ZADO-1210 file (C-alpha; in nm, 4 decimals, padded with zeros to 6 digits):
<atoms>
<atom x="03.4906" y="02.8765" z="02.8684" code="MET" pos="1"/>
<atom x="03.1498" y="03.0239" z="02.8702" code="VAL" pos="2"/>
<atom x="02.9896" y="03.1573" z="03.1970" code="SER" pos="3"/>
<atom x="02.7508" y="02.9070" z="03.3579" code="SER" pos="4"/>
<atom x="02.4285" y="03.1547" z="03.3437" code="PRO" pos="5"/>
<atom x="02.4817" y="03.1737" z="02.9649" code="GLU" pos="6"/>
<atom x="02.5039" y="02.8055" z="02.9493" code="LEU" pos="7"/>
<atom x="02.1961" y="02.7338" z="03.1791" code="ASN" pos="8"/>
<atom x="01.9967" y="02.9814" z="02.9736" code="HIS" pos="9"/>
<atom x="02.0786" y="02.7925" z="02.6287" code="LEU" pos="10"/>
<atom x="01.9932" y="02.4516" z="02.7941" code="SER" pos="11"/>
<atom x="01.6585" y="02.5791" z="02.9166" code="THR" pos="12"/>
<atom x="01.5595" y="02.7417" z="02.6009" code="MET" pos="13"/>
<atom x="01.6645" y="02.4821" z="02.3930" code="LEU" pos="14"/>
<atom x="01.5547" y="02.1747" z="02.5901" code="GLY" pos="15"/>
<atom x="01.8801" y="01.9740" z="02.6894" code="PHE" pos="16"/>
<atom x="02.0320" y="01.9448" z="03.0399" code="SER" pos="17"/>
<atom x="02.3797" y="02.0381" z="03.1422" code="LEU" pos="18"/>
<atom x="02.4492" y="01.6642" z="03.2244" code="ALA" pos="19"/>
<atom x="02.3475" y="01.5573" z="02.8692" code="GLU" pos="20"/>
<atom x="02.5905" y="01.8283" z="02.7453" code="LEU" pos="21"/>
<atom x="02.8720" y="01.6637" z="02.9420" code="GLU" pos="22"/>
<atom x="02.7902" y="01.3238" z="02.7977" code="LEU" pos="23"/>
<atom x="02.7692" y="01.4579" z="02.4634" code="ASN" pos="24"/>
<atom x="03.1202" y="01.5923" z="02.5135" code="ARG" pos="25"/>
<atom x="03.2337" y="01.2449" z="02.5894" code="LEU" pos="26"/>
<atom x="03.0512" y="01.1030" z="02.2762" code="GLY" pos="27"/>
<atom x="02.7746" y="00.9294" z="02.4625" code="GLN" pos="28"/>
<atom x="02.3940" y="00.9927" z="02.4663" code="LEU" pos="29"/>
<atom x="02.1641" y="01.0216" z="02.7636" code="SER" pos="30"/>
<atom x="01.8750" y="00.7792" z="02.8033" code="ASP" pos="31"/>
<atom x="01.6250" y="01.0419" z="02.6498" code="ALA" pos="32"/>
<atom x="01.8677" y="01.1036" z="02.3665" code="GLN" pos="33"/>
<atom x="01.8802" y="00.7337" z="02.2956" code="ASN" pos="34"/>
<atom x="01.4973" y="00.7011" z="02.3034" code="GLY" pos="35"/>
<atom x="01.5026" y="00.9426" z="01.9883" code="VAL" pos="36"/>
<atom x="01.7601" y="00.7482" z="01.8307" code="SER" pos="37"/>
<atom x="01.5597" y="00.4305" z="01.8573" code="ILE" pos="38"/>
<atom x="01.2612" y="00.6039" z="01.6965" code="ARG" pos="39"/>
<atom x="01.4831" y="00.7262" z="01.4025" code="ASP" pos="40"/>
<atom x="01.5931" y="00.3567" z="01.3702" code="LEU" pos="41"/>
<atom x="01.2431" y="00.2390" z="01.3720" code="THR" pos="42"/>
<atom x="01.1467" y="00.5049" z="01.1053" code="MET" pos="43"/>
<atom x="01.4120" y="00.4165" z="00.8855" code="GLY" pos="44"/>
<atom x="01.3315" y="00.0384" z="00.9082" code="LEU" pos="45"/>
<atom x="00.9622" y="00.1198" z="00.8290" code="GLY" pos="46"/>
<atom x="01.0774" y="00.3307" z="00.5059" code="MET" pos="47"/>
<atom x="01.2904" y="00.0495" z="00.4047" code="ILE" pos="48"/>
<atom x="00.9854" y="-00.1998" z="00.4317" code="PHE" pos="49"/>
<atom x="00.7348" y="00.0327" z="00.2582" code="VAL" pos="50"/>
<atom x="00.9897" y="00.1032" z="-00.0234" code="ALA" pos="51"/>
<atom x="01.0857" y="-00.2650" z="-00.0820" code="LEU" pos="52"/>
<atom x="00.7094" y="-00.3693" z="-00.0666" code="GLY" pos="53"/>
<atom x="00.6149" y="-00.1077" z="-00.3214" code="ALA" pos="54"/>
<atom x="00.9020" y="-00.2195" z="-00.5595" code="LEU" pos="55"/>
<atom x="00.7843" y="-00.5849" z="-00.5339" code="PHE" pos="56"/>
<atom x="00.4364" y="-00.4772" z="-00.5898" code="LEU" pos="57"/>
<atom x="00.5004" y="-00.2488" z="-00.9069" code="ILE" pos="58"/>
<atom x="00.7450" y="-00.4887" z="-01.0334" code="LEU" pos="59"/>
<atom x="00.4980" y="-00.8104" z="-00.9929" code="GLY" pos="60"/>
<atom x="00.1930" y="-00.6488" z="-01.1398" code="ILE" pos="61"/>
<atom x="00.1081" y="-00.7293" z="-01.5138" code="LYS" pos="62"/>
<atom x="00.0047" y="-00.4357" z="-01.6721" code="THR" pos="63"/>
<atom x="-00.0032" y="-00.2170" z="-02.0011" code="THR" pos="64"/>
<atom x="00.3202" y="-00.1037" z="-02.1373" code="THR" pos="65"/>
<atom x="00.2458" y="00.2684" z="-02.0970" code="LEU" pos="66"/>
<atom x="00.1516" y="00.2142" z="-01.7216" code="LEU" pos="67"/>
<atom x="00.4609" y="00.0273" z="-01.6751" code="ARG" pos="68"/>
<atom x="00.6728" y="00.2996" z="-01.8188" code="VAL" pos="69"/>
<atom x="00.5094" y="00.5513" z="-01.6020" code="LEU" pos="70"/>
<atom x="00.5659" y="00.3383" z="-01.2878" code="TRP" pos="71"/>
<atom x="00.9347" y="00.3001" z="-01.4053" code="CYS" pos="72"/>
<atom x="00.9938" y="00.6825" z="-01.4548" code="VAL" pos="73"/>
<atom x="00.8123" y="00.8125" z="-01.1330" code="PHE" pos="74"/>
<atom x="00.7574" y="00.5267" z="-00.8795" code="LEU" pos="75"/>
<atom x="01.0802" y="00.3396" z="-00.8912" code="ILE" pos="76"/>
<atom x="01.3263" y="00.6483" z="-00.8573" code="PRO" pos="77"/>
<atom x="01.0835" y="00.7519" z="-00.5632" code="GLY" pos="78"/>
<atom x="01.1118" y="00.3929" z="-00.3899" code="CYS" pos="79"/>
<atom x="01.4872" y="00.4577" z="-00.4532" code="GLY" pos="80"/>
<atom x="01.4961" y="00.7931" z="-00.2840" code="VAL" pos="81"/>
<atom x="01.2845" y="00.6238" z="00.0085" code="MET" pos="82"/>
<atom x="01.5354" y="00.3549" z="00.0419" code="LEU" pos="83"/>
<atom x="01.8308" y="00.5781" z="00.0786" code="TYR" pos="84"/>
<atom x="01.6649" y="00.7883" z="00.3436" code="PHE" pos="85"/>
<atom x="01.5615" y="00.4626" z="00.5323" code="GLY" pos="86"/>
<atom x="01.8963" y="00.3394" z="00.5308" code="PHE" pos="87"/>
<atom x="02.0533" y="00.6518" z="00.6309" code="SER" pos="88"/>
<atom x="01.8025" y="00.6927" z="00.9230" code="LEU" pos="89"/>
<atom x="01.8611" y="00.3144" z="01.0157" code="PHE" pos="90"/>
<atom x="02.2357" y="00.3349" z="00.9910" code="ARG" pos="91"/>
<atom x="02.2514" y="00.6617" z="01.2254" code="GLY" pos="92"/>
<atom x="01.9989" y="00.4996" z="01.4706" code="GLY" pos="93"/>
<atom x="02.2035" y="00.1901" z="01.5126" code="THR" pos="94"/>
<atom x="02.5521" y="00.3711" z="01.5178" code="GLN" pos="95"/>
<atom x="02.4415" y="00.6444" z="01.7640" code="LYS" pos="96"/>
<atom x="02.7550" y="00.8332" z="01.6910" code="LYS" pos="97"/>
<atom x="02.7658" y="01.1602" z="01.8683" code="VAL" pos="98"/>
<atom x="02.9747" y="01.4127" z="01.6462" code="VAL" pos="99"/>
<atom x="03.0077" y="01.7935" z="01.6882" code="SER" pos="100"/>
<atom x="03.0708" y="02.0812" z="01.4639" code="ALA" pos="101"/>
<atom x="03.1692" y="02.4463" z="01.5335" code="GLU" pos="102"/>
<atom x="03.0886" y="02.7665" z="01.3621" code="GLY" pos="103"/>
<atom x="02.8386" y="03.0663" z="01.3341" code="PHE" pos="104"/>
<atom x="02.4678" y="02.9553" z="01.3410" code="PRO" pos="105"/>
<atom x="02.2332" y="03.0076" z="01.0293" code="THR" pos="106"/>
<atom x="01.8757" y="02.8652" z="00.9561" code="PHE" pos="107"/>
<atom x="01.7921" y="02.7047" z="00.6368" code="ALA" pos="108"/>
<atom x="01.4565" y="02.5868" z="00.5224" code="GLY" pos="109"/>
<atom x="01.1268" y="02.6337" z="00.6995" code="GLY" pos="110"/>
<atom x="00.8612" y="02.7179" z="00.4299" code="SER" pos="111"/>
<atom x="00.6958" y="02.3816" z="00.4325" code="ARG" pos="112"/>
<atom x="00.8745" y="02.2193" z="00.7633" code="GLY" pos="113"/>
<atom x="01.0739" y="02.2980" z="01.0279" code="PRO" pos="114"/>
<atom x="01.3945" y="02.4999" z="00.9950" code="PRO" pos="115"/>
<atom x="01.7285" y="02.3459" z="01.0169" code="SER" pos="116"/>
<atom x="02.0173" y="02.4861" z="01.2015" code="LEU" pos="117"/>
<atom x="02.3421" y="02.4982" z="01.0290" code="VAL" pos="118"/>
<atom x="02.6695" y="02.5286" z="01.2093" code="ILE" pos="119"/>
<atom x="02.9844" y="02.4512" z="01.0397" code="GLY" pos="120"/>
<atom x="02.9367" y="02.0957" z="00.8410" code="VAL" pos="121"/>
<atom x="02.6360" y="02.0203" z="01.0656" code="ALA" pos="122"/>
<atom x="02.2832" y="02.0419" z="00.9515" code="ARG" pos="123"/>
<atom x="02.0506" y="01.9487" z="01.2258" code="VAL" pos="124"/>
<atom x="01.6811" y="01.9936" z="01.3098" code="SER" pos="125"/>
<atom x="01.6529" y="02.3256" z="01.4918" code="ALA" pos="126"/>
<atom x="01.5050" y="02.2956" z="01.8174" code="PRO" pos="127"/>
<atom x="01.2073" y="02.5074" z="01.9349" code="LYS" pos="128"/>
<atom x="01.3212" y="02.8581" z="02.0409" code="ASN" pos="129"/>
<atom x="01.6679" y="02.8166" z="01.8621" code="ALA" pos="130"/>
<atom x="01.6189" y="03.1373" z="01.6473" code="MET" pos="131"/>
<atom x="01.5687" y="03.3384" z="01.9630" code="GLU" pos="132"/>
<atom x="01.8219" y="03.1542" z="02.1911" code="ALA" pos="133"/>
<atom x="02.1144" y="03.1706" z="01.9486" code="LEU" pos="134"/>
<atom x="02.3202" y="03.4931" z="01.8521" code="SER" pos="135"/>
<atom x="02.4353" y="03.4871" z="01.4849" code="LYS" pos="136"/>
<atom x="02.7393" y="03.6830" z="01.5923" code="GLU" pos="137"/>
<atom x="02.8619" y="03.4140" z="01.8251" code="GLU" pos="138"/>
<atom x="03.0505" y="03.0860" z="01.7496" code="ARG" pos="139"/>
<atom x="02.9011" y="02.7706" z="01.8742" code="TYR" pos="140"/>
<atom x="02.9709" y="02.3888" z="01.8983" code="ARG" pos="141"/>
<atom x="02.6743" y="02.1710" z="01.8327" code="VAL" pos="142"/>
<atom x="02.6484" y="01.8216" z="01.9338" code="TYR" pos="143"/>
<atom x="02.4350" y="01.5710" z="01.6976" code="TYR" pos="144"/>
<atom x="02.3904" y="01.2240" z="01.5891" code="VAL" pos="145"/>
<atom x="02.5724" y="01.1523" z="01.2821" code="GLU" pos="146"/>
<atom x="02.3404" y="01.0579" z="00.9645" code="ARG" pos="147"/>
<atom x="02.0053" y="01.1568" z="01.1608" code="THR" pos="148"/>
<atom x="02.0679" y="01.5198" z="01.2118" code="GLY" pos="149"/>
<atom x="01.9245" y="01.4647" z="01.5699" code="GLN" pos="150"/>
<atom x="02.0273" y="01.7843" z="01.7800" code="PHE" pos="151"/>
<atom x="02.1569" y="01.7038" z="02.1214" code="LEU" pos="152"/>
<atom x="02.3203" y="01.9936" z="02.2674" code="SER" pos="153"/>
<atom x="02.4945" y="02.3205" z="02.2002" code="ILE" pos="154"/>
<atom x="02.7708" y="02.5321" z="02.3730" code="GLU" pos="155"/>
<atom x="02.8974" y="02.8756" z="02.2897" code="PRO" pos="156"/>
<atom x="03.2752" y="02.8889" z="02.2298" code="LEU" pos="157"/>
</atoms>
C-alpha cells in the first residue's frame, strides 16, 4: 500500500478525510458526501421540471408555422438534452452508488468550466488543487458517485 504521509498529503490537498476514504472503499458515503448527492438529486429534479414546463408551453402555444418550426428545431431538442441530464443527475442522486476506477490521471476541458479529472473509465469533476497534488506518472484509484461524476476520494496504488 502507500505510505501514510503521502495519503495524508493527498487528503489535505483534495479535501477529503481518511475516514471518508475508508467509507468509500466499503462503497458508502459520509454525511458530507451524502449532502452533495442530495444537491445533485434536487438539481436533476429541477432540470426535469423546467424542461417539461418548457415543452408544455411550446406545444400549447398557438403561433405561426414558421415560429413553430423554429421551436421544433431548436427548443424541443434542447429540452430533450436537459431532460436527459436531469434524469441522469436524479438517478445518480437517488442511487448513490460509489464506484472506483484505476489508472493514470489526465485532465480534460477547462476553457469555459472547471476541468475534469479522467482516471481509467471515470470522468469526475476535478477537485481544487488536483493538478498540483496528482502526479501524471503515478497510478491512482478514484472513488466517485456513478452517473453524477461527484468526486469522493482518491488513493495512490
